[in-house]
N, CA, C and O atoms as a DFTB+ gen file, in Angstrom:
724 C
 N C O
     1  1     211.877     208.695     142.995
     2  2     212.937     209.648     142.832
     3  2     213.869     209.141     141.724
     4  3     214.255     207.973     141.758
     5  1     214.252     209.988     140.729
     6  2     215.110     209.539     139.631
     7  2     216.515     209.231     140.130
     8  3     217.001     209.807     141.103
     9  1     217.142     208.304     139.426
    10  2     218.512     207.927     139.761
    11  2     219.449     209.087     139.431
    12  3     219.388     209.647     138.337
    13  1     220.297     209.438     140.360
    14  2     221.266     210.495     140.126
    15  2     222.664     209.920     140.225
    16  3     222.944     209.090     141.090
    17  1     223.540     210.364     139.339
    18  2     224.923     209.909     139.364
    19  2     225.651     210.648     140.463
    20  3     225.607     211.877     140.514
    21  1     226.319     209.927     141.342
    22  2     227.073     210.611     142.390
    23  2     228.156     211.495     141.788
    24  3     228.757     211.158     140.768
    25  1     228.390     212.610     142.421
    26  2     229.394     213.562     141.955
    27  2     230.756     212.902     141.772
    28  3     231.465     213.242     140.825
    29  1     231.135     212.003     142.610
    30  2     232.456     211.380     142.561
    31  2     232.695     210.624     141.263
    32  3     233.851     210.430     140.888
    33  1     231.638     210.182     140.550
    34  2     231.834     209.410     139.326
    35  2     231.710     210.266     138.070
    36  3     231.906     209.753     136.968
    37  1     231.396     211.531     138.196
    38  2     231.300     212.379     137.016
    39  2     232.690     212.636     136.446
    40  3     233.654     212.814     137.191
    41  1     232.784     212.653     135.141
    42  2     234.055     212.920     134.487
    43  2     234.175     214.432     134.277
    44  3     233.671     214.974     133.294
    45  1     234.830     215.085     135.190
    46  2     234.999     216.526     135.086
    47  2     236.392     216.766     134.532
    48  3     237.399     216.531     135.199
    49  1     236.420     217.235     133.304
    50  2     237.698     217.439     132.632
    51  2     238.377     218.709     133.132
    52  3     237.750     219.758     133.282
    53  1     239.663     218.584     133.383
    54  2     240.434     219.775     133.714
    55  2     240.502     220.642     132.467
    56  3     240.511     220.122     131.352
    57  1     240.549     221.958     132.642
    58  2     240.643     222.819     131.462
    59  2     241.938     222.538     130.695
    60  3     242.971     222.227     131.287
    61  1     241.859     222.653     129.376
    62  2     243.031     222.388     128.554
    63  2     243.899     223.641     128.534
    64  3     243.496     224.689     128.028
    65  1     245.065     223.513     129.080
    66  2     246.049     224.589     129.092
    67  2     247.240     224.146     128.253
    68  3     247.332     222.976     127.880
    69  1     248.136     225.050     127.957
    70  2     249.344     224.665     127.214
    71  2     250.146     223.641     128.010
    72  3     250.719     222.717     127.431
    73  1     250.193     223.795     129.324
    74  2     250.929     222.838     130.158
    75  2     250.309     221.452     130.050
    76  3     251.023     220.458     129.920
    77  1     248.997     221.387     130.102
    78  2     248.314     220.093     129.977
    79  2     248.501     219.531     128.571
    80  3     248.671     218.325     128.394
    81  1     248.469     220.416     127.570
    82  2     248.707     219.975     126.193
    83  2     250.084     219.326     126.077
    84  3     250.254     218.343     125.356
    85  1     251.068     219.881     126.792
    86  2     252.420     219.309     126.773
    87  2     252.452     217.931     127.429
    88  3     253.304     217.111     127.087
    89  1     251.558     217.666     128.347
    90  2     251.457     216.341     128.962
    91  2     250.835     215.338     127.996
    92  3     251.188     214.158     127.998
    93  1     249.911     215.817     127.175
    94  2     249.166     214.940     126.267
    95  2     249.933     214.686     124.978
    96  3     249.987     213.550     124.507
    97  1     250.526     215.722     124.403
    98  2     251.291     215.588     123.172
    99  2     252.709     215.117     123.517
   100  3     253.372     215.713     124.366
   101  1     253.167     214.064     122.867
   102  2     254.508     213.574     123.188
   103  2     255.569     214.518     122.630
   104  3     255.266     215.442     121.876
   105  1     256.817     214.267     123.017
   106  2     257.922     215.159     122.645
   107  2     258.081     215.265     121.131
   108  3     258.336     216.347     120.601
   109  1     257.932     214.147     120.447
   110  2     258.060     214.173     118.988
   111  2     256.967     215.041     118.363
   112  3     257.254     215.857     117.487
   113  1     255.733     214.876     118.798
   114  2     254.628     215.682     118.255
   115  2     254.884     217.170     118.504
   116  3     254.684     217.993     117.610
   117  1     255.325     217.514     119.712
   118  2     255.611     218.923     120.013
   119  2     256.736     219.460     119.136
   120  3     256.686     220.606     118.689
   121  1     257.743     218.638     118.890
   122  2     258.854     219.045     118.027
   123  2     258.362     219.318     116.602
   124  3     258.736     220.318     115.990
   125  1     257.529     218.427     116.089
   126  2     256.970     218.605     114.752
   127  2     256.102     219.859     114.704
   128  3     256.195     220.647     113.764
   129  1     255.266     220.040     115.711
   130  2     254.391     221.217     115.746
   131  2     255.220     222.496     115.811
   132  3     254.921     223.461     115.108
   133  1     256.249     222.515     116.638
   134  2     257.110     223.698     116.732
   135  2     257.758     224.010     115.381
   136  3     257.868     225.175     114.999
   137  1     258.183     222.979     114.664
   138  2     258.789     223.174     113.339
   139  2     257.760     223.732     112.357
   140  3     258.086     224.571     111.517
   141  1     256.520     223.263     112.468
   142  2     255.458     223.780     111.602
   143  2     255.193     225.258     111.896
   144  3     255.100     226.071     110.976
   145  1     255.073     225.596     113.166
   146  2     254.804     226.985     113.568
   147  2     255.927     227.905     113.077
   148  3     255.668     229.032     112.654
   149  1     257.166     227.427     113.132
   150  2     258.320     228.240     112.747
   151  2     258.308     228.608     111.259
   152  3     259.011     229.534     110.854
   153  1     257.539     227.914     110.455
   154  2     257.461     228.202     109.019
   155  2     256.675     229.473     108.716
   156  3     256.777     230.016     107.616
   157  1     255.894     229.948     109.679
   158  2     254.973     231.041     109.427
   159  2     255.319     232.258     110.287
   160  3     255.964     232.128     111.328
   161  1     254.888     233.438     109.844
   162  2     255.142     234.637     110.659
   163  2     254.454     234.532     112.022
   164  3     253.476     233.804     112.190
   165  1     254.988     235.273     112.979
   166  2     254.392     235.297     114.325
   167  2     252.909     235.633     114.214
   168  3     252.504     236.481     113.418
   169  1     252.114     234.953     115.026
   170  2     250.673     235.178     115.029
   171  2     249.920     234.413     113.953
   172  3     248.698     234.527     113.861
   173  1     250.616     233.644     113.149
   174  2     249.987     232.870     112.065
   175  2     250.033     231.368     112.343
   176  3     250.105     230.560     111.417
   177  1     249.990     231.002     113.620
   178  2     250.087     229.591     114.002
   179  2     248.908     228.774     113.493
   180  3     248.978     227.545     113.454
   181  1     247.827     229.438     113.103
   182  2     246.688     228.700     112.544
   183  2     247.101     227.945     111.281
   184  3     246.528     226.906     110.952
   185  1     248.095     228.476     110.585
   186  2     248.591     227.825     109.375
   187  2     249.263     226.487     109.673
   188  3     249.466     225.684     108.761
   189  1     249.602     226.240     110.910
   190  2     250.291     225.009     111.303
   191  2     249.328     223.908     111.750
   192  3     249.769     222.834     112.157
   193  1     248.041     224.160     111.679
   194  2     247.066     223.174     112.179
   195  2     247.213     221.826     111.482
   196  3     247.237     220.791     112.148
   197  1     247.310     221.820     110.160
   198  2     247.378     220.555     109.430
   199  2     248.584     219.723     109.865
   200  3     248.447     218.535     110.155
   201  1     249.749     220.335     109.910
   202  2     250.948     219.621     110.346
   203  2     250.841     219.146     111.782
   204  3     251.298     218.055     112.123
   205  1     250.226     219.980     112.631
   206  2     250.049     219.613     114.034
   207  2     249.107     218.419     114.163
   208  3     249.355     217.515     114.960
   209  1     248.043     218.413     113.392
   210  2     247.109     217.283     113.445
   211  2     247.759     216.001     112.938
   212  3     247.514     214.924     113.482
   213  1     248.585     216.108     111.899
   214  2     249.316     214.920     111.423
   215  2     250.178     214.346     112.542
   216  3     250.204     213.135     112.757
   217  1     250.883     215.226     113.253
   218  2     251.761     214.766     114.338
   219  2     250.952     214.106     115.452
   220  3     251.340     213.055     115.963
   221  1     249.836     214.714     115.827
   222  2     248.997     214.166     116.894
   223  2     248.379     212.832     116.466
   224  3     248.312     211.890     117.255
   225  1     247.934     212.764     115.222
   226  2     247.336     211.524     114.718
   227  2     248.377     210.407     114.687
   228  3     248.081     209.269     115.050
   229  1     249.581     210.729     114.260
   230  2     250.658     209.733     114.228
   231  2     250.968     209.231     115.643
   232  3     251.183     208.037     115.854
   233  1     250.988     210.145     116.595
   234  2     251.248     209.779     117.996
   235  2     250.226     208.771     118.501
   236  3     250.552     207.899     119.305
   237  1     248.998     208.892     118.031
   238  2     247.904     208.062     118.526
   239  2     247.599     206.878     117.604
   240  3     246.476     206.374     117.589
   241  1     248.581     206.442     116.852
   242  2     248.456     205.264     115.989
   243  2     247.332     205.383     114.968
   244  3     246.614     204.418     114.700
   245  1     247.187     206.586     114.397
   246  2     246.320     206.712     113.235
   247  2     245.011     207.442     113.381
   248  3     244.284     207.570     112.396
   249  1     244.667     207.933     114.567
   250  2     243.423     208.683     114.659
   251  2     243.499     209.738     115.762
   252  3     244.322     209.667     116.674
   253  1     242.608     210.713     115.636
   254  2     242.561     211.838     116.571
   255  2     241.402     211.670     117.549
   256  3     240.296     211.297     117.159
   257  1     241.664     211.946     118.805
   258  2     240.611     211.957     119.819
   259  2     240.272     213.409     120.130
   260  3     241.060     214.301     119.818
   261  1     239.123     213.663     120.733
   262  2     238.816     215.038     121.150
   263  2     239.899     215.621     122.061
   264  3     240.233     216.800     121.950
   265  1     240.445     214.804     122.959
   266  2     241.481     215.290     123.858
   267  2     242.733     215.722     123.086
   268  3     243.338     216.745     123.408
   269  1     243.119     214.950     122.074
   270  2     244.276     215.327     121.258
   271  2     244.008     216.607     120.474
   272  3     244.878     217.472     120.374
   273  1     242.806     216.726     119.920
   274  2     242.478     217.938     119.165
   275  2     242.460     219.158     120.086
   276  3     242.924     220.232     119.704
   277  1     241.927     218.995     121.295
   278  2     241.950     220.092     122.269
   279  2     243.384     220.447     122.649
   280  3     243.708     221.621     122.828
   281  1     244.244     219.433     122.774
   282  2     245.641     219.679     123.113
   283  2     246.342     220.440     121.987
   284  3     247.125     221.351     122.253
   285  1     246.069     220.077     120.749
   286  2     246.648     220.803     119.614
   287  2     246.213     222.257     119.655
   288  3     247.035     223.156     119.472
   289  1     244.932     222.498     119.893
   290  2     244.424     223.868     119.952
   291  2     245.111     224.653     121.074
   292  3     245.538     225.789     120.871
   293  1     245.211     224.049     122.238
   294  2     245.842     224.746     123.369
   295  2     247.321     224.989     123.096
   296  3     247.840     226.062     123.403
   297  1     247.996     224.009     122.527
   298  2     249.419     224.148     122.242
   299  2     249.658     225.282     121.243
   300  3     250.634     226.024     121.352
   301  1     248.750     225.405     120.265
   302  2     248.868     226.462     119.259
   303  2     248.239     227.782     119.715
   304  3     248.326     228.792     119.017
   305  1     247.606     227.764     120.889
   306  2     246.913     228.946     121.412
   307  2     245.831     229.421     120.439
   308  3     245.768     230.594     120.069
   309  1     244.986     228.471     120.042
   310  2     243.896     228.741     119.108
   311  2     242.580     228.238     119.685
   312  3     242.578     227.343     120.530
   313  1     241.470     228.799     119.242
   314  2     240.177     228.238     119.650
   315  2     240.043     226.806     119.119
   316  3     240.392     226.545     117.968
   317  1     239.550     225.888     119.927
   318  2     239.424     224.493     119.489
   319  2     238.639     224.317     118.193
   320  3     238.911     223.385     117.437
   321  1     237.677     225.185     117.922
   322  2     236.856     225.016     116.720
   323  2     237.709     225.025     115.459
   324  3     237.385     224.321     114.503
   325  1     238.793     225.805     115.427
   326  2     239.669     225.825     114.249
   327  2     240.264     224.444     113.997
   328  3     240.360     224.003     112.851
   329  1     240.655     223.777     115.049
   330  2     241.261     222.450     114.938
   331  2     240.200     221.420     114.556
   332  3     240.442     220.569     113.700
   333  1     239.037     221.494     115.180
   334  2     237.958     220.555     114.864
   335  2     237.494     220.716     113.416
   336  3     237.181     219.726     112.756
   337  1     237.447     221.951     112.917
   338  2     237.050     222.175     111.523
   339  2     238.012     221.470     110.573
   340  3     237.585     220.778     109.649
   341  1     239.293     221.646     110.798
   342  2     240.288     221.025     109.921
   343  2     240.227     219.502     110.020
   344  3     240.267     218.812     109.002
   345  1     240.133     218.981     111.232
   346  2     240.129     217.526     111.430
   347  2     238.907     216.868     110.797
   348  3     238.987     215.735     110.321
   349  1     237.790     217.566     110.792
   350  2     236.578     216.970     110.238
   351  2     236.418     217.239     108.743
   352  3     235.648     216.550     108.073
   353  1     237.130     218.224     108.216
   354  2     236.998     218.567     106.797
   355  2     237.909     217.725     105.913
   356  3     237.465     217.196     104.895
   357  1     239.168     217.598     106.290
   358  2     240.144     216.930     105.440
   359  2     240.113     215.419     105.631
   360  3     240.114     214.921     106.757
   361  1     240.084     214.695     104.506
   362  2     239.976     213.240     104.559
   363  2     241.244     212.560     105.062
   364  3     241.233     211.356     105.320
   365  1     242.329     213.301     105.206
   366  2     243.577     212.702     105.697
   367  2     243.570     212.480     107.199
   368  3     244.464     211.833     107.746
   369  1     242.544     213.025     107.871
   370  2     242.466     212.878     109.321
   371  2     241.342     211.927     109.689
   372  3     240.255     211.968     109.112
   373  1     241.622     211.074     110.656
   374  2     240.637     210.107     111.151
   375  2     240.264     210.483     112.574
   376  3     241.130     210.821     113.380
   377  1     238.981     210.424     112.880
   378  2     238.511     210.745     114.230
   379  2     237.903     209.523     114.920
   380  3     237.270     209.640     115.969
   381  1     238.102     208.374     114.327
   382  2     237.687     207.098     114.908
   383  2     238.873     206.146     114.788
   384  3     239.702     206.316     113.894
   385  1     238.973     205.147     115.666
   386  2     240.084     204.201     115.571
   387  2     240.113     203.487     114.219
   388  3     239.084     203.038     113.715
   389  1     241.301     203.395     113.651
   390  2     241.524     202.691     112.383
   391  2     242.845     201.936     112.509
   392  3     243.556     202.063     113.507
   393  1     243.156     201.161     111.497
   394  2     244.419     200.428     111.494
   395  2     245.609     201.370     111.501
   396  3     245.493     202.539     111.133
   397  1     246.764     200.847     111.928
   398  2     247.981     201.669     112.040
   399  2     248.435     202.235     110.709
   400  3     248.930     203.360     110.654
   401  1     248.276     201.477     109.635
   402  2     248.721     201.906     108.310
   403  2     247.505     202.191     107.434
   404  3     246.617     201.351     107.287
   405  1     247.483     203.376     106.861
   406  2     246.388     203.797     105.999
   407  2     246.752     203.526     104.547
   408  3     247.775     203.998     104.053
   409  1     245.899     202.757     103.868
   410  2     246.123     202.403     102.465
   411  2     244.958     202.932     101.644
   412  3     243.800     202.619     101.920
   413  1     245.273     203.743     100.623
   414  2     244.260     204.266      99.699
   415  2     244.653     203.845      98.294
   416  3     245.782     204.082      97.865
   417  1     243.732     203.224      97.580
   418  2     243.980     202.818      96.200
   419  2     243.185     203.746      95.294
   420  3     241.970     203.882      95.436
   421  1     243.888     204.386      94.356
   422  2     243.202     205.284      93.435
   423  2     242.413     204.461      92.421
   424  3     242.935     203.511      91.838
   425  1     241.161     204.834      92.219
   426  2     240.319     204.188      91.214
   427  2     239.708     205.234      90.283
   428  3     238.744     204.951      89.571
   429  1     240.278     206.453      90.291
   430  2     239.802     207.486      89.388
   431  2     240.224     207.128      87.970
   432  3     240.890     206.112      87.770
   433  1     239.859     207.926      86.994
   434  2     239.878     207.523      85.586
   435  2     241.198     206.923      85.102
   436  3     241.186     205.837      84.522
   437  1     242.328     207.584      85.315
   438  2     243.597     207.028      84.805
   439  2     243.919     205.703      85.470
   440  3     244.290     204.740      84.799
   441  1     243.780     205.654      86.775
   442  2     244.056     204.400      87.494
   443  2     243.024     203.338      87.151
   444  3     243.356     202.158      87.034
   445  1     241.774     203.754      86.991
   446  2     240.715     202.822      86.606
   447  2     241.068     202.151      85.280
   448  3     240.981     200.930      85.149
   449  1     241.464     202.953      84.312
   450  2     241.792     202.421      82.989
   451  2     243.040     201.541      82.995
   452  3     243.225     200.707      82.109
   453  1     243.896     201.733      84.003
   454  2     245.139     200.952      84.090
   455  2     245.079     199.830      85.122
   456  3     246.108     199.235      85.443
   457  1     243.888     199.533      85.647
   458  2     243.742     198.388      86.536
   459  2     243.594     198.699      88.013
   460  3     243.759     197.806      88.844
   461  1     243.289     199.935      88.363
   462  2     243.129     200.326      89.763
   463  2     242.064     199.531      90.498
   464  3     242.258     199.149      91.652
   465  1     240.942     199.281      89.839
   466  2     239.879     198.509      90.496
   467  2     240.314     197.070      90.727
   468  3     239.953     196.471      91.740
   469  1     241.083     196.510      89.802
   470  2     241.599     195.143      89.984
   471  2     242.553     195.099      91.174
   472  3     242.503     194.169      91.979
   473  1     243.423     196.104      91.286
   474  2     244.366     196.177      92.409
   475  2     243.589     196.289      93.721
   476  3     243.915     195.616      94.699
   477  1     242.562     197.138      93.738
   478  2     241.752     197.292      94.943
   479  2     241.089     195.964      95.309
   480  3     241.114     195.564      96.473
   481  1     240.504     195.287      94.343
   482  2     239.877     193.985      94.599
   483  2     240.872     192.972      95.128
   484  3     240.554     192.186      96.020
   485  1     242.075     192.991      94.578
   486  2     243.119     192.083      95.042
   487  2     243.476     192.368      96.499
   488  3     243.623     191.442      97.297
   489  1     243.616     193.643      96.846
   490  2     243.957     194.014      98.221
   491  2     242.840     193.612      99.179
   492  3     243.105     193.085     100.259
   493  1     241.590     193.861      98.786
   494  2     240.466     193.459      99.647
   495  2     240.501     191.952      99.896
   496  3     240.301     191.497     101.022
   497  1     240.753     191.195      98.856
   498  2     240.810     189.734      98.983
   499  2     242.006     189.308      99.849
   500  3     241.871     188.451     100.721
   501  1     243.158     189.903      99.605
   502  2     244.378     189.555     100.334
   503  2     244.215     189.827     101.826
   504  3     244.597     189.006     102.660
   505  1     243.639     191.000     102.158
   506  2     243.513     191.406     103.559
   507  2     242.242     190.892     104.232
   508  3     242.140     190.904     105.459
   509  1     241.273     190.441     103.435
   510  2     240.010     189.954     104.000
   511  2     239.141     191.075     104.557
   512  3     238.355     190.862     105.480
   513  1     239.288     192.268     103.991
   514  2     238.480     193.421     104.414
   515  2     237.976     194.156     103.184
   516  3     238.419     193.896     102.065
   517  1     237.054     195.068     103.401
   518  2     236.523     195.934     102.349
   519  2     236.992     197.359     102.607
   520  3     237.486     197.678     103.689
   521  1     236.834     198.203     101.610
   522  2     237.141     199.626     101.771
   523  2     236.377     200.156     102.981
   524  3     235.195     199.862     103.156
   525  1     237.056     200.932     103.807
   526  2     236.451     201.497     105.006
   527  2     236.627     200.627     106.243
   528  3     236.127     200.970     107.314
   529  1     237.336     199.498     106.106
   530  2     237.536     198.588     107.231
   531  2     239.019     198.454     107.555
   532  3     239.884     198.776     106.741
   533  1     239.285     197.977     108.752
   534  2     240.646     197.683     109.201
   535  2     240.795     196.181     109.388
   536  3     239.820     195.477     109.653
   537  1     242.022     195.697     109.248
   538  2     242.270     194.277     109.484
   539  2     242.047     193.963     110.956
   540  3     242.156     194.842     111.811
   541  1     241.739     192.726     111.241
   542  2     241.424     192.307     112.613
   543  2     242.569     192.586     113.576
   544  3     242.337     192.859     114.754
   545  1     243.806     192.521     113.083
   546  2     244.954     192.779     113.956
   547  2     245.257     194.273     114.113
   548  3     246.196     194.649     114.814
   549  1     244.452     195.125     113.455
   550  2     244.638     196.564     113.574
   551  2     245.847     197.091     112.818
   552  3     246.293     198.213     113.056
   553  1     246.374     196.290     111.915
   554  2     247.592     196.665     111.200
   555  2     247.306     197.587     110.016
   556  3     248.044     198.548     109.799
   557  1     246.248     197.316     109.244
   558  2     246.003     198.056     108.007
   559  2     244.554     198.531     107.943
   560  3     243.616     197.792     108.240
   561  1     244.411     199.788     107.547
   562  2     243.104     200.400     107.293
   563  2     243.010     200.667     105.796
   564  3     243.853     201.374     105.243
   565  1     242.005     200.119     105.139
   566  2     241.791     200.322     103.710
   567  2     240.831     201.499     103.552
   568  3     239.610     201.351     103.611
   569  1     241.413     202.642     103.354
   570  2     240.683     203.908     103.335
   571  2     239.950     204.102     102.015
   572  3     240.415     203.691     100.952
   573  1     238.796     204.736     102.117
   574  2     238.052     205.089     100.928
   575  2     238.775     206.212     100.208
   576  3     238.995     207.279     100.782
   577  1     239.141     205.985      98.969
   578  2     239.810     207.004      98.161
   579  2     238.705     207.892      97.596
   580  3     237.903     207.446      96.775
   581  1     238.666     209.131      98.031
   582  2     237.555     209.990      97.665
   583  2     237.684     210.667      96.321
   584  3     236.676     210.995      95.695
   585  1     238.880     210.879      95.873
   586  2     239.097     211.561      94.606
   587  2     240.475     211.180      94.101
   588  3     241.194     210.426      94.757
   589  1     240.834     211.679      92.977
   590  2     242.126     211.391      92.356
   591  2     243.268     211.716      93.313
   592  3     243.233     212.736      94.002
   593  1     244.276     210.853      93.356
   594  2     245.449     211.077      94.196
   595  2     246.567     211.785      93.436
   596  3     247.668     211.950      93.961
   597  1     246.287     212.204      92.197
   598  2     247.168     213.063      91.395
   599  2     248.514     212.430      91.058
   600  3     249.556     213.078      91.149
   601  1     248.481     211.176      90.673
   602  2     249.691     210.514      90.184
   603  2     249.325     209.714      88.932
   604  3     249.694     208.548      88.791
   605  1     248.601     210.359      88.041
   606  2     248.036     209.680      86.871
   607  2     249.094     209.013      85.994
   608  3     248.839     207.953      85.424
   609  1     250.271     209.613      85.879
   610  2     251.308     209.023      85.031
   611  2     251.882     207.748      85.642
   612  3     252.582     207.002      84.957
   613  1     251.601     207.487      86.914
   614  2     252.084     206.283      87.581
   615  2     250.995     205.255      87.817
   616  3     251.151     204.359      88.646
   617  1     249.897     205.379      87.095
   618  2     248.752     204.503      87.300
   619  2     249.081     203.053      86.963
   620  3     249.885     202.793      86.069
   621  1     248.463     202.105      87.675
   622  2     247.644     202.285      88.877
   623  2     248.540     202.536      90.098
   624  3     249.672     202.059      90.176
   625  1     247.990     203.297      91.036
   626  2     248.794     203.679      92.192
   627  2     247.987     203.591      93.472
   628  3     246.758     203.522      93.458
   629  1     248.714     203.594      94.576
   630  2     248.087     203.648      95.889
   631  2     248.973     204.478      96.800
   632  3     250.161     204.668      96.538
   633  1     248.374     204.967      97.869
   634  2     249.111     205.722      98.867
   635  2     249.073     204.921     100.161
   636  3     248.006     204.499     100.607
   637  1     250.231     204.717     100.755
   638  2     250.339     204.012     102.028
   639  2     251.017     204.958     103.005
   640  3     252.180     205.320     102.830
   641  1     250.277     205.357     104.041
   642  2     250.802     206.291     105.040
   643  2     251.407     207.530     104.367
   644  3     252.494     207.979     104.729
   645  1     250.691     208.063     103.395
   646  2     251.050     209.298     102.685
   647  2     252.264     209.148     101.778
   648  3     252.857     210.148     101.373
   649  1     252.641     207.922     101.454
   650  2     253.724     207.671     100.505
   651  2     253.116     207.021      99.260
   652  3     252.384     206.036      99.355
   653  1     253.430     207.587      98.101
   654  2     252.883     207.087      96.846
   655  2     253.655     205.867      96.350
   656  3     254.882     205.808      96.427
   657  1     252.895     204.896      95.839
   658  2     253.447     203.700      95.205
   659  2     252.759     203.599      93.845
   660  3     251.534     203.498      93.764
   661  1     253.552     203.626      92.787
   662  2     253.008     203.718      91.435
   663  2     253.305     202.487      90.596
   664  3     254.121     201.636      90.951
   665  1     252.602     202.430      89.458
   666  2     252.748     201.333      88.486
   667  2     252.651     199.986      89.197
   668  3     253.518     199.121      89.074
   669  1     251.562     199.847      89.941
   670  2     251.385     198.665      90.793
   671  2     251.108     197.399      90.008
   672  3     250.454     197.413      88.965
   673  1     251.622     196.316      90.538
   674  2     251.296     194.958      90.108
   675  2     250.927     194.207      91.382
   676  3     251.134     194.720      92.482
   677  1     250.404     193.043      91.252
   678  2     250.091     192.244      92.443
   679  2     251.356     191.963      93.251
   680  3     251.325     191.974      94.482
   681  1     252.447     191.715      92.571
   682  2     253.710     191.431      93.253
   683  2     254.190     192.654      94.048
   684  3     254.656     192.516      95.179
   685  1     254.076     193.848      93.454
   686  2     254.472     195.072      94.159
   687  2     253.572     195.300      95.374
   688  3     254.045     195.683      96.444
   689  1     252.278     195.060      95.196
   690  2     251.327     195.220      96.303
   691  2     251.692     194.264      97.432
   692  3     251.714     194.661      98.597
   693  1     251.979     193.001      97.095
   694  2     252.361     192.024      98.117
   695  2     253.581     192.504      98.893
   696  3     253.592     192.448     100.123
   697  1     254.602     192.972      98.196
   698  2     255.833     193.420      98.848
   699  2     255.565     194.611      99.768
   700  3     256.097     194.675     100.876
   701  1     254.743     195.549      99.310
   702  2     254.456     196.750     100.120
   703  2     253.662     196.378     101.355
   704  3     254.031     196.752     102.468
   705  1     252.568     195.640     101.168
   706  2     251.696     195.311     102.311
   707  2     252.374     194.338     103.279
   708  3     252.222     194.465     104.494
   709  1     253.114     193.380     102.749
   710  2     253.786     192.424     103.627
   711  2     254.906     193.082     104.432
   712  3     255.306     192.566     105.475
   713  1     255.412     194.220     103.951
   714  2     256.470     194.934     104.651
   715  2     255.985     195.848     105.760
   716  3     256.795     196.416     106.493
   717  1     254.676     195.998     105.893
   718  2     254.129     196.855     106.952
   719  2     254.099     196.108     108.283
   720  3     253.676     194.953     108.338
   721  1     254.541     196.759     109.347
   722  2     254.563     196.138     110.682
   723  2     253.173     196.049     111.263
   724  3     253.000     195.555     112.377
């Protein structure tokens, strides 16, 4: 007879309701989401998905779980697929655990010509990680920069937690990274 899992150990998820979403999303995330929704006409809450996902990701120290994405969908009164599409399409969202601080170094043409690859190599050496990895203490995630970060006049540049840092030198990089908690 095959082994069967007893009913008592099955993980039966309660349906995601707005009330449950309010339990999962903290007060700050709900406040941010409400502010995002208020920017759009009634019935256009789908436009607030990106801002809502940012708030949920921030609440969870840098990444989204299925439960958080379901909570965002329920809170916005949208089908979950809309939220999952956005979370999986845009590179600003992480669906796996990563370091608390996201660091992206631009290596596209302007930054490349101004030393972006050297800055990236320096950061990898300083942190002891490669692009796509997080530091052992979970403090910094060195994100793969997929395309130009659109700050060519400030090359070389990097983005740390969605804040641009331009005209980088090793000394500036040290000050920025050493200042992260």
